[in-house]
C-alpha positions, 0 to 999 in steps of 0.5 A: 500500500502507497503511505500518503503524503504526510505533514507534521505541526510542532510547537514548543511550549513549557511543560504545563502546557503541553496537555492543553496544546495537545487537546488543541491540536486534537480539536482543530479540523483536519483531526490529527493522525496522532498527538505526540508529546515529546518530554525530556526529564530535566528540560522546562520546555517541550515539544508537542507534534501533531501528524497530519494526513492532509496540511493543517491551517498552521496560521490557525494553529498559531493563533489557537495556540498563541505562539508559532506552529511550524507546519512542513511536509514529511518524507515518504515515511510511515512516521506515525508508524515509527512515533508509535513503535515502542510505546509502553503497553496499556492497561485499561479496565480489564484490558491490556493493549500492547504492541509486538515489542510488548509481547513478553509482558502479557500477565494472566487474569486480564483481555490482550488485545494486540495493536500495531501502529498504523494510519488510524487513530486508536493505540489505547493511549489517548485518554479518551480511548483508555476511558471507552475501554474502562465503560465498556469493562464496567458494562460487562458486570452488569449485561450482555450485548449482542450487536454493537456498532464501533462508529469512527472505528480508527484501530478497530480497538474498541470493536475487538474489546467488545467482541472479545467481551460479549463473544458476539458480532460488532460492527465497525465502521469508518469514513477513512478506508485506511482505517477500515484495512487497519481495523480488518488487520487488527481483526485477523491479529486478534482472532477476532476476523469472524465477530468484526465486521468493518465497513467503510461509511459516512453516517448512520444512514449508510445502507451497510449499517442502516441494515444491522440496525438496531443496535444495542451498544454503540461507541462513538469514540470521535469529535463533540463536533459531530456527535452533536451533528449525528445524535439524530441517527444515533438517537435513532439507531438505538433499540430501546434499553441500548447503551451508548458510549460518547467520548472524543470530548472535553469535560467542557463539552459534557453539557453541550453534547447531552443536550443534543441526545436528551431532546432524543429521549436518551437519559445520562447513566454515568460519566467517567473521566481521566484529566480533561477527557469525558466519556458519557454513558447513555441509555434509550429507556424501555417503552413503558406499560 
């Protein structure tokens, strides 16, 4: 597969500012493929980098960051893979997320998921992904789900997690064909290819998603703007009694996002937070009577 051109945005900030600048890169379109914080233990400054499949607006990023953000086209190298190789494994809820280089660190008593670096979002290292995995672990203690959708699946990590928890088929959709290729490869690597059904789809009204609706669990770890825009279709695609996990949003965006789902009758059941990031658990009530 030919690697598409890749752009890098770079800015040097004080260490305490790095998480806010990383969140800024995450939330400003176009969505980056990866955001990295390169920190030296004894230095006061930190470099924050974001990697993009299309050229970001350096002027806009500079204005929002309050300092100059440098944007450059990178050579034809899989920089996302190189940047993610060597990342430490992640424990999130019952899950242990690791790469090939961590094979020997998998312990007993966890659900291991091997995710290789590639041109898609979701290695478990971002707070929103680990939040969703922790929520999945909590839900598995309460009930089972038989018809699951991972909307905006990225690497397919959440879909694979759901498949391992409930041993049921999971539809994994993304607007990006590269993400679907990565999801398919990761499903094979985790012996879940028979349960994971990756599809390229733009929204829930796509025939490939509508044919499987309604879902009793929908996972949507995307961003606040698409979460609000897709609220009517997501709500319509959720079965009565079904659960919905929303993430990719910051704490200050919780009420905004919730307002778009409450008007469709969905109820907030739980909020899980990690630093500035949140995951919301909602439910469609069953009809009374």
